[in-house]
C-alpha positions in Angstrom: -22.0 -5.9 10.5 -20.7 -2.4 10.8 -19.1 -0.4 7.9 -15.6 -0.8 9.4 -15.7 -4.6 9.2 -16.5 -4.4 5.4 -13.5 -2.2 4.6 -10.7 -3.7 2.7 -7.3 -3.3 4.4 -4.6 -2.2 1.9 -1.1 -3.0 3.0 1.6 -1.0 1.2 4.2 -3.9 0.6 7.6 -2.9 -0.6 8.5 -4.4 -3.8 12.3 -5.4 -4.0 14.4 -6.0 -7.0 16.5 -9.2 -6.8 19.9 -8.7 -8.3 22.1 -11.8 -9.0 25.7 -12.0 -10.1 27.4 -15.2 -11.4 31.2 -15.7 -11.8 33.8 -18.5 -12.1 32.3 -20.1 -15.1 28.9 -19.5 -13.5 29.7 -21.9 -10.8 29.5 -19.2 -8.0 26.6 -16.9 -7.5 25.2 -14.3 -5.1 21.9 -12.4 -4.9 20.9 -9.2 -3.1 17.6 -7.4 -2.7 17.3 -3.7 -3.1 14.3 -1.3 -3.6 13.3 -0.3 -7.0 14.3 3.2 -6.2 17.7 2.2 -5.1 18.3 0.0 -8.1 17.4 2.8 -10.4 19.9 5.1 -8.5 22.6 2.4 -8.8 22.0 2.1 -12.5 22.4 6.0 -12.7 25.8 5.8 -10.9 24.9 6.0 -7.2 27.3 4.5 -4.7 26.0 1.6 -2.5 27.7 -1.1 -0.5 26.1 -4.2 1.1 27.1 -7.7 2.2 25.5 -11.0 1.2 26.1 -14.7 0.9 27.5 -16.3 -2.1 27.4 -20.0 -3.0 30.1 -22.1 -4.6 30.0 -25.9 -4.9 27.4 -26.1 -2.2 29.3 -24.0 0.3 28.4 -20.5 1.7 30.8 -17.5 1.6 30.4 -14.0 2.7 30.8 -11.3 -0.1 30.7 -7.5 -0.2 28.9 -5.9 -3.2 30.2 -2.4 -4.1 28.4 -0.2 -6.6 29.9 2.9 -8.0 29.6 5.0 -11.2 27.2 2.4 -12.6 29.7 -0.5 -12.0 29.8 -3.3 -9.5 32.6 -5.1 -7.8 32.1 -8.1 -5.6 34.8 -9.1 -3.1 34.8 -12.4 -1.2 36.6 -13.6 2.0 40.3 -13.4 2.2 40.7 -10.7 -0.5 39.1 -12.9 -3.3 37.9 -10.8 -6.2 34.7 -12.3 -7.6 33.5 -9.5 -10.0 35.7 -6.6 -10.8 34.2 -3.3 -12.3 31.5 -4.8 -14.4 28.5 -2.7 -15.6 25.6 -3.0 -13.1 23.3 -3.3 -16.0 24.9 -6.6 -16.9 23.6 -8.2 -13.7 20.5 -10.3 -13.7 17.7 -8.2 -12.1 14.3 -9.5 -11.4 11.9 -6.7 -11.0 8.5 -8.0 -9.7 5.4 -6.3 -11.2 3.5 -3.9 -9.0 0.3 -5.7 -8.0 -1.3 -2.9 -6.2 
């Protein structure tokens, strides 16, 4: 065995924050994933927009998440407003521990 085969390969795996919003008496939900760096920036007021799926009564719908000034709005299909100007800090954020 040579020295190279004994080396441990370390893979720098990106750790994402899963952010979830519930609305409509908690009957509807949507989750996005962002980097920890982006999540920190969002909480500090950065603008960010992304699309994701939402689920309501077993059906899937497209939604657009918009962050600005520390708030979030989520708009659904056909102009449906799901979440309107809520503090981003009120969302459920799962931040995995860094296992490096």
